[in-house]
N, C-alpha and C positions, 0 to 999 in steps of 0.2 A: 504493499499499500505506500502510495506516494506521501510524502510528507507536506502538510498544508503550509502555504506561504503565510507568514505573519507579518504583521504591520505594528510598529511600536508607536504608541501614542502617549501623549502626555495630557493630563487634565488636571484641573483644579475643582475640588468639590468641598463642601461643608465639611469640616473636621468630624463634627457628630456623625453626619451620614457615613464618612469613611470608616468611622470607629464601629458603627453598626455593622457595615458591610463586612469588615475584617472579622468582627465577633461571629457573624452568621457564617461566613466561609469557615472559620476555624472550628466552629461547633459541628459543622457537617463534613469535616476533613477534606475541605476544599481549598483551592487558592482563591485570593480576590480577584485574579485574573479570570479564573473560570465563572466566578460568580457574576462578574461584570459581563462577561461575553453571553452568558445565559440571559441576562436582564437585556441586553441590547438586541439578542435575536428575538426575545419575546416582544420588545418594543416595535421592531420592524415588522415582525409578522402580525401582530394583533392591535397595537396602539395606532401607529403612524398612519394604517390605511384609512382609519375613521376620522383622522384629523383633517383630511382634504374633503370631506363631504360636508356640503351645506345643506341645511334641513330645507325641504322643498317650500315651506311657508316663507323662509327667509328670501329664497331666490324669487319667488312670487312677488315679494314686496320689492325687492331690488328691480325687477322687471317693470312694475308699475311705476316706480319712481323714475326710472330712465325714460319711459315713455312720456311720463307727464312733463319731465324737464328736458326733453329732446331738444328744442330750440334754444334754450338757454345753454345746453352742452354744445351745440353746434357753433354759437356764437363765442363761447369760451375757447373753443378749439381754434378759432381764427387768430 
């Protein structure tokens, strides 16, 4: 099996959050890197996809507002 390519990153996080992370990793016999990788994978798979979705009622409001203010928007664009 080929070894995965790794990329070293540096980050700043709240000290208390890091301490919680380090304790969690130690308590589970894992490294902090492993726990961070798992958290990032979870975020990418489950959280990020929902962040770009705008609720339909909000988009309907935006469309109504754009239509209502179309002339003003055209004047501002000139």
